[in-house]
ROSE-4610 file (N, C-alpha, C; in Angstrom, 1 decimal, always signed):
// ROSE-4610
residu = [X/X/X/X/X/X/X/X/X/X/X/X/X/X/X/X/X/X/X/X/X/X/X/X/X/X/X/X/X/X/X/X/X/X/X/X/X/X/X/X/X/X/X/X/X/X/X/X/X/X/X/X/X/X/X/X/X/X/X/X/X/X/X/X/X/X/X/X/X/X/X/X/X/X/X/X/X/X/X/X/X/X/X/X/X/X/X/X/X/X/X/X/X/X/X/X/X/X/X/X/X/X/X/X/X/X/X/X/X/X/X/X/X/X/X/X/X/X/X/X/X/X/X/X/X/X/X/X/X/X/X/X/X/X/X/X/X/X/X/X/X/X/X/X/X/X/X/X/X/X/X/X/X/X/X/X/X/X/X/X/X/X/X/X/X/X/X/X/X/X/X/X/X/X/X/X/X/X/X/X/X/X/X/X/X/X/X/X/X/X/X/X/X/X/X/X/X/X/X/X/X/X/X/X/X/X/X/X/X/X/X/X/X/X/X/X/X/X/X/X/X/X/X/X/X/X/X/X/X/X/X/X/X/X/X/X/X/X/X/X/X/X/X/X/X/X/X/X/X/X/X/X/X/X/X/X/X/X/X/X/X/X/X/X/X/X/X/X/X/X/X/X/X/X/X/X/X/X/X/X/X/X/X/X/X/X/X/X/X/X/X/X/X/X/X/X/X/X/X/X/X/X/X/X/X/X/X/X/X/X/X/X/X/X/X/X/X/X/X/X/X/X/X/X/X/X/X/X/X/X/X/X/X/X/X/X/X/X/X/X/X/X/X/X/X/X/X/X/X/X/X/X/X/X/X/X/X/X/X/X/X/X/X/X/X/X/X/X/X/X/X/X/X/X/X/X/X/X/X/X/X/X/X/X/X/X/X/X/X/X/X/X/X/X/X/X/X/X/X/X/X/X/X/X/X/X/X/X/X/X/X/X/X/X/X/X/X/X/X/X/X/X/X/X/X/X/X/X/X/X/X/X/X/X/X/X/X/X/X/X/X/X/X/X/X/X/X/X/X/X/X/X/X/X/X/X/X/X/X/X/X/X/X/X/X/X/X/X]
num = [1/1/1/2/2/2/3/3/3/4/4/4/5/5/5/6/6/6/7/7/7/8/8/8/9/9/9/10/10/10/11/11/11/12/12/12/13/13/13/14/14/14/15/15/15/16/16/16/17/17/17/18/18/18/19/19/19/20/20/20/21/21/21/22/22/22/23/23/23/24/24/24/25/25/25/26/26/26/27/27/27/28/28/28/29/29/29/30/30/30/31/31/31/32/32/32/33/33/33/34/34/34/35/35/35/36/36/36/37/37/37/38/38/38/39/39/39/40/40/40/41/41/41/42/42/42/43/43/43/44/44/44/45/45/45/46/46/46/47/47/47/48/48/48/49/49/49/50/50/50/51/51/51/52/52/52/53/53/53/54/54/54/55/55/55/56/56/56/57/57/57/58/58/58/59/59/59/60/60/60/61/61/61/62/62/62/63/63/63/64/64/64/65/65/65/66/66/66/67/67/67/68/68/68/69/69/69/70/70/70/71/71/71/72/72/72/73/73/73/74/74/74/75/75/75/76/76/76/77/77/77/78/78/78/79/79/79/80/80/80/81/81/81/82/82/82/83/83/83/84/84/84/85/85/85/86/86/86/87/87/87/88/88/88/89/89/89/90/90/90/91/91/91/92/92/92/93/93/93/94/94/94/95/95/95/96/96/96/97/97/97/98/98/98/99/99/99/100/100/100/101/101/101/102/102/102/103/103/103/104/104/104/105/105/105/106/106/106/107/107/107/108/108/108/109/109/109/110/110/110/111/111/111/112/112/112/113/113/113/114/114/114/115/115/115/116/116/116/117/117/117/118/118/118/119/119/119/120/120/120/121/121/121/122/122/122/123/123/123/124/124/124/125/125/125/126/126/126/127/127/127/128/128/128/129/129/129/130/130/130/131/131/131/132/132/132/133/133/133/134/134/134/135/135/135/136/136/136/137/137/137/138/138/138/139/139/139/140/140/140/141/141/141/142/142/142/143/143/143/144/144/144/145/145/145/146/146/146/147/147/147/148/148/148/149/149/149/150/150/150/151/151/151/152/152/152/153/153/153/154/154/154/155/155/155/156/156/156]
x = [-11.9/-10.8/-9.5/-9.7/-8.5/-8.0/-6.7/-6.1/-4.9/-4.5/-3.3/-2.1/-1.1/+0.1/+0.8/+0.9/+1.6/+3.0/+3.4/+4.7/+5.8/+5.7/+6.8/+6.7/+5.8/+5.7/+6.9/+7.3/+8.5/+8.2/+6.9/+6.5/+6.7/+6.9/+7.1/+8.2/+9.3/+10.4/+10.0/+9.1/+8.7/+7.7/+6.9/+6.1/+7.0/+8.0/+8.9/+9.7/+9.8/+10.5/+9.5/+8.3/+7.3/+6.6/+6.9/+6.2/+4.8/+4.0/+2.6/+2.6/+1.8/+1.7/+0.2/-0.2/-1.6/-1.5/-2.6/-2.6/-4.1/-4.3/-5.7/-5.5/-6.6/-6.5/-7.9/-7.9/-9.1/-8.8/-9.7/-9.6/-10.3/-9.6/-10.1/-10.1/-11.0/-11.0/-9.8/-9.4/-8.3/-6.9/-5.9/-4.6/-4.1/-3.7/-3.2/-1.8/-1.0/+0.5/+0.8/+1.8/+2.2/+2.4/+3.1/+3.3/+2.0/+1.0/-0.3/-1.0/-0.8/-1.4/-0.8/+0.6/+1.3/+0.9/+0.9/+0.6/-0.9/-1.8/-3.2/-3.3/-2.6/-2.7/-2.3/-1.2/-0.7/-1.3/-2.1/-2.8/-4.3/-4.8/-6.3/-6.6/-7.8/-8.2/-8.0/-8.2/-8.1/-6.6/-5.7/-4.3/-3.7/-4.3/-3.9/-4.2/-5.2/-5.4/-4.3/-3.9/-2.7/-1.5/-1.3/-0.1/-0.2/-1.4/-1.5/-1.1/-1.6/-1.3/+0.2/+0.9/+2.3/+3.1/+2.6/+3.2/+3.1/+1.9/+1.7/+2.3/+2.3/+2.7/+4.1/+4.6/+5.8/+6.8/+6.4/+7.3/+7.8/+6.8/+7.1/+6.2/+6.3/+5.4/+5.6/+4.6/+4.8/+3.8/+4.1/+3.3/+2.9/+1.9/+1.5/+2.6/+3.4/+4.5/+5.5/+5.7/+6.6/+6.1/+4.8/+4.1/+4.3/+4.2/+4.4/+5.9/+6.8/+8.2/+8.5/+7.9/+8.1/+7.6/+6.4/+5.8/+6.6/+7.3/+8.1/+9.5/+9.9/+11.2/+12.2/+11.8/+12.7/+13.0/+12.2/+12.3/+12.4/+13.3/+13.4/+12.8/+12.3/+11.7/+10.4/+9.4/+8.1/+7.4/+7.2/+6.5/+7.3/+6.7/+7.4/+8.0/+8.1/+8.6/+9.8/+10.6/+11.7/+11.5/+12.0/+11.9/+12.9/+12.4/+13.2/+13.5/+12.5/+12.7/+11.7/+12.2/+11.4/+11.6/+10.5/+10.6/+9.5/+9.5/+8.5/+7.1/+6.4/+5.1/+4.9/+6.0/+6.0/+6.8/+6.4/+7.1/+6.9/+8.1/+8.1/+8.7/+7.9/+8.3/+8.5/+9.4/+9.8/+9.5/+8.8/+8.6/+9.8/+9.9/+11.1/+11.6/+10.7/+11.2/+11.6/+11.4/+11.8/+10.9/+9.7/+8.8/+7.8/+7.4/+6.4/+6.8/+6.2/+6.4/+5.1/+5.1/+3.9/+4.3/+3.4/+3.7/+2.6/+2.9/+2.0/+2.4/+1.4/+1.7/+0.5/+0.8/-0.2/+0.2/-0.8/-0.5/-1.7/-1.4/-2.5/-3.4/-4.7/-5.7/-6.8/-6.7/-7.7/-7.6/-8.8/-8.8/-8.6/-8.3/-8.0/-6.7/-6.7/-5.5/-5.9/-5.1/-5.3/-4.4/-4.9/-4.2/-4.1/-2.8/-2.6/-2.0/-2.4/-1.8/-1.6/-0.4/-0.2/+0.7/+0.8/+1.6/+2.3/+3.4/+4.1/+4.4/+4.3/+4.7/+5.9/+7.1/+8.3/+8.9/+8.5/+9.0/+7.8/+7.3/+6.1/+6.0/+5.6/+5.4/+4.1/+3.3/+2.1/+1.2/+1.2/+0.4/-0.9/-1.5/-2.8/-3.0/-2.1/-2.2/-2.3/-1.4/-1.3/-2.6/-3.1/-4.4/-5.6/-5.5/-6.6/-6.7/-5.5/-5.4/-5.6/-5.5/-5.5/-6.8/-7.9/-9.2/-9.2/-8.8/-8.8/-7.8/-6.7/-5.7/-6.3/-7.0/-7.6/-8.7/-9.5/-10.5/-9.9/-8.9/-8.3/-7.6/-7.0/-6.3/-7.3/-8.5/-9.5/-10.0/-10.1/-10.6/-9.5/-8.3/-7.2/-7.2/-7.3/-7.2/-8.4/-9.6/-10.8/-10.7/-10.1/-10.0/-9.0/-7.9/-6.9/-7.5/-8.3/-8.9/-9.9/-10.6/-11.6/-10.8/-9.7/-8.9/-8.3/-7.8/-7.3/-8.4/-9.6/-10.7/-11.1/-11.1/-11.5/-10.4/-9.1/-8.1/-8.1/-8.8/-9.0/-7.9]
y = [-83.0/-83.7/-82.9/-81.5/-80.7/-80.8/-81.0/-81.2/-80.3/-80.2/-79.5/-80.4/-79.9/-80.7/-81.1/-82.4/-82.7/-82.1/-81.8/-81.1/-82.0/-83.3/-84.2/-84.6/-84.0/-84.3/-83.9/-84.8/-84.5/-83.3/-83.0/-81.8/-80.5/-80.5/-79.3/-78.4/-79.0/-78.2/-77.2/-77.7/-76.8/-75.7/-76.0/-75.0/-73.9/-74.4/-73.4/-72.5/-73.0/-72.3/-71.3/-71.4/-70.5/-71.1/-72.4/-73.0/-73.3/-73.3/-73.8/-75.2/-75.5/-76.8/-77.0/-78.3/-78.6/-80.0/-80.3/-81.6/-82.0/-83.2/-83.8/-85.1/-85.5/-86.7/-87.3/-88.6/-89.4/-90.5/-90.8/-91.9/-93.1/-94.3/-95.6/-96.5/-97.4/-98.3/-99.3/-99.8/-100.8/-100.2/-101.0/-100.6/-100.8/-99.8/-99.8/-99.5/-100.4/-100.1/-99.1/-98.3/-97.3/-98.0/-99.1/-99.8/-100.1/-100.6/-100.9/-99.6/-98.5/-97.3/-96.8/-96.8/-96.3/-97.2/-98.5/-99.4/-99.1/-99.0/-98.7/-97.4/-96.3/-95.0/-95.0/-95.7/-95.6/-96.7/-97.5/-98.6/-98.4/-97.3/-97.1/-96.9/-97.1/-96.8/-95.4/-94.5/-93.0/-92.7/-93.3/-93.0/-93.7/-94.8/-95.5/-94.7/-93.9/-92.9/-91.9/-91.4/-90.5/-91.2/-92.4/-93.2/-93.4/-93.6/-93.8/-92.5/-91.4/-90.1/-89.8/-90.2/-90.0/-90.9/-92.1/-93.0/-92.5/-92.0/-91.5/-90.2/-89.2/-87.9/-87.5/-88.2/-87.9/-89.1/-90.1/-91.3/-91.8/-91.9/-92.3/-93.4/-94.6/-95.7/-96.3/-97.0/-97.6/-98.8/-99.7/-100.9/-101.0/-101.8/-102.0/-102.7/-103.6/-104.2/-103.2/-102.1/-101.1/-100.3/-100.1/-99.4/-100.2/-101.5/-102.4/-102.3/-102.3/-102.2/-100.8/-99.7/-98.4/-98.5/-99.0/-99.1/-99.8/-100.9/-101.7/-101.2/-100.1/-99.5/-100.1/-101.0/-101.6/-100.8/-99.7/-98.9/-97.4/-96.7/-95.3/-94.4/-95.0/-94.2/-94.9/-94.1/-94.6/-93.6/-94.0/-93.1/-91.8/-90.7/-89.4/-88.9/-89.8/-89.3/-90.2/-89.5/-90.3/-90.0/-90.9/-90.8/-89.7/-88.7/-87.6/-88.0/-88.6/-88.9/-89.9/-90.6/-91.6/-91.4/-91.6/-91.6/-92.6/-93.0/-94.0/-93.5/-94.3/-94.0/-93.0/-92.5/-91.4/-91.7/-91.1/-91.1/-89.7/-89.2/-87.9/-88.1/-87.8/-88.0/-86.6/-86.6/-85.4/-85.7/-84.8/-85.0/-84.9/-85.4/-85.4/-84.0/-83.0/-81.6/-80.9/-81.5/-80.9/-79.8/-79.7/-78.6/-78.9/-80.1/-80.5/-81.6/-81.7/-82.9/-83.5/-84.8/-85.5/-86.3/-86.2/-86.8/-87.7/-88.9/-89.8/-90.2/-90.3/-90.7/-91.5/-92.5/-93.3/-93.2/-92.9/-92.8/-93.3/-93.9/-94.4/-93.3/-93.6/-92.6/-93.3/-93.4/-94.1/-95.6/-96.1/-97.5/-97.7/-96.7/-96.8/-96.2/-95.7/-95.1/-93.9/-92.8/-91.6/-91.6/-91.5/-91.5/-90.1/-89.6/-88.3/-88.3/-87.2/-86.9/-85.4/-85.0/-83.6/-83.3/-82.1/-81.7/-80.4/-80.1/-78.9/-78.5/-77.2/-76.6/-75.7/-76.2/-75.5/-74.5/-74.7/-73.8/-73.4/-72.3/-71.8/-70.3/-69.7/-68.2/-68.0/-69.0/-69.0/-67.9/-67.8/-66.8/-67.3/-66.8/-67.2/-68.6/-69.3/-70.7/-71.5/-71.2/-71.9/-71.8/-70.5/-70.3/-71.0/-71.0/-71.6/-73.1/-73.7/-75.2/-75.6/-74.7/-75.0/-75.7/-75.2/-75.8/-77.2/-77.5/-78.9/-79.7/-79.2/-80.0/-80.4/-79.5/-79.8/-80.9/-80.7/-81.7/-83.1/-83.1/-84.3/-85.0/-84.2/-84.7/-85.5/-84.9/-85.5/-86.8/-86.8/-88.0/-89.1/-88.7/-89.7/-90.3/-89.5/-90.0/-90.9/-90.5/-91.3/-92.7/-92.7/-93.9/-94.8/-94.3/-95.1/-95.6/-94.8/-95.3/-96.4/-96.3/-97.3/-98.6/-98.5/-99.6/-100.3/-99.6/-100.2/-100.9/-100.3/-100.9/-102.2/-102.3/-103.5/-104.6/-104.2/-105.1/-105.7/-105.0/-105.6/-105.3]
z = [+53.7/+53.0/+52.9/+52.9/+53.0/+54.4/+54.5/+55.8/+56.1/+57.3/+57.6/+57.3/+56.8/+56.5/+57.9/+58.2/+59.4/+59.6/+60.8/+61.0/+60.5/+60.6/+60.2/+58.7/+58.0/+56.5/+55.7/+54.9/+54.0/+53.1/+52.9/+52.0/+52.8/+54.1/+54.9/+54.4/+53.9/+53.4/+52.3/+51.5/+50.4/+50.8/+51.8/+52.4/+53.0/+53.8/+54.4/+53.4/+52.2/+51.1/+50.4/+50.7/+50.1/+48.9/+48.6/+47.4/+47.7/+46.6/+46.8/+47.3/+48.4/+48.9/+49.2/+49.2/+49.6/+50.3/+51.0/+51.7/+51.8/+51.4/+51.5/+52.3/+53.1/+53.9/+53.9/+54.2/+54.3/+55.3/+56.2/+57.1/+56.6/+56.8/+56.4/+57.6/+57.7/+58.9/+58.8/+59.9/+60.0/+59.8/+59.9/+59.7/+58.3/+57.6/+56.2/+56.2/+55.7/+55.6/+54.5/+54.7/+53.7/+52.4/+52.3/+51.0/+50.3/+51.1/+50.5/+49.9/+50.7/+50.2/+48.9/+48.9/+47.7/+46.5/+46.7/+45.5/+45.1/+46.0/+45.7/+45.0/+45.4/+44.8/+43.4/+43.1/+41.7/+40.8/+41.3/+40.5/+40.4/+40.8/+40.7/+39.2/+38.8/+37.4/+37.1/+38.0/+37.8/+37.5/+38.3/+38.0/+36.8/+36.5/+35.3/+34.0/+34.1/+32.9/+32.8/+34.0/+34.0/+33.5/+33.9/+33.4/+31.9/+31.4/+29.9/+29.2/+29.7/+29.1/+29.2/+30.3/+30.4/+29.4/+29.2/+28.3/+26.8/+26.5/+25.1/+24.8/+25.8/+25.5/+26.0/+27.0/+27.6/+27.5/+26.8/+26.7/+28.1/+29.1/+30.4/+30.8/+30.2/+30.5/+31.9/+32.4/+33.7/+33.8/+34.7/+34.9/+36.4/+36.7/+38.1/+38.9/+38.2/+39.0/+39.4/+38.6/+39.0/+40.2/+40.2/+41.3/+42.6/+42.5/+43.6/+44.1/+43.2/+43.5/+44.2/+43.7/+44.3/+45.7/+45.9/+47.2/+48.2/+47.8/+48.7/+48.8/+48.1/+48.3/+47.3/+46.4/+45.5/+44.2/+44.1/+42.8/+43.2/+42.5/+42.8/+41.7/+40.6/+39.6/+39.2/+38.9/+38.5/+37.6/+36.3/+35.3/+35.2/+35.5/+35.4/+36.6/+37.7/+39.0/+39.4/+40.3/+41.0/+42.5/+43.3/+44.7/+45.2/+45.9/+46.4/+47.9/+48.6/+50.0/+50.5/+51.5/+52.2/+53.7/+54.4/+55.9/+56.3/+57.6/+58.0/+57.6/+56.8/+56.4/+55.4/+54.8/+53.8/+52.5/+51.5/+50.2/+49.5/+49.1/+48.4/+47.0/+46.0/+44.6/+43.9/+43.0/+42.2/+40.8/+40.0/+38.6/+37.8/+36.6/+35.8/+35.5/+35.5/+35.2/+36.5/+37.6/+38.9/+39.3/+38.7/+39.1/+40.2/+40.3/+41.3/+42.1/+43.3/+44.2/+44.5/+44.7/+45.2/+46.4/+47.4/+48.7/+49.2/+49.7/+50.2/+51.6/+52.5/+53.9/+54.4/+55.2/+55.9/+57.4/+58.2/+59.7/+60.5/+61.6/+62.5/+62.9/+62.9/+63.3/+64.1/+65.4/+66.2/+65.9/+65.5/+65.1/+63.6/+62.9/+61.5/+61.0/+59.8/+59.2/+58.5/+58.6/+57.8/+56.7/+55.5/+54.2/+53.8/+53.5/+53.1/+51.7/+50.9/+49.6/+49.5/+49.1/+49.0/+47.8/+47.4/+46.3/+46.6/+45.9/+46.0/+44.6/+44.3/+43.0/+43.3/+42.9/+43.4/+42.3/+41.1/+40.0/+39.2/+39.5/+38.7/+38.9/+37.9/+38.0/+38.7/+39.0/+39.7/+39.1/+37.8/+37.1/+36.7/+35.6/+35.2/+34.9/+34.3/+34.0/+35.2/+36.2/+37.4/+38.2/+38.3/+39.0/+38.2/+36.9/+36.2/+36.4/+36.5/+36.7/+38.2/+39.1/+40.5/+41.0/+40.5/+40.8/+40.3/+39.1/+38.6/+39.4/+39.7/+40.5/+41.9/+42.5/+43.8/+43.7/+42.7/+42.5/+42.1/+41.2/+40.8/+42.0/+42.9/+44.1/+45.0/+45.2/+46.0/+45.3/+44.0/+43.3/+43.4/+43.3/+43.4/+44.8/+45.8/+47.2/+47.5/+47.1/+47.3/+46.6/+45.4/+44.6/+45.4/+45.9/+46.6/+47.9/+48.6/+49.8/+49.5/+48.5/+48.1/+47.8/+47.1/+46.7/+47.9/+48.9/+50.1/+50.9/+50.9/+51.7/+51.1/+49.7/+49.0/+49.2/+49.3/+49.5/+50.9/+51.9/+53.2/+54.1]
């Protein structure tokens, strides 16, 4: 599930700057549009828990309809993130503090689609707290990506 960051990934600029970056990928059968992937990612039960926490503790509420609008390009902000960049099949989001980036990409892979999820930490001392949370972040990233893949499979 850990993958190399594609050369054309919008997240590459942060890797080039020396920021922490990661990339996870999963293949699903059939053709999955980027908009379907983005909507599925942000509307899984797992991510809805994160959205609830953001609403309660950061006053950043969000709804499924907003996730759909983000996916279709009609919205530039969603929960604690704003759109930093879009490219064919890609979305790069920046958190409200400007410290992290989240990246989603859907690309053809044989008879199916490869779904990517990656992150960048651009402002961090990368000290003990960062290292302590890194294991959780990697596990959570895998869980989020699997949940989104499951959701797009069910949607057909």
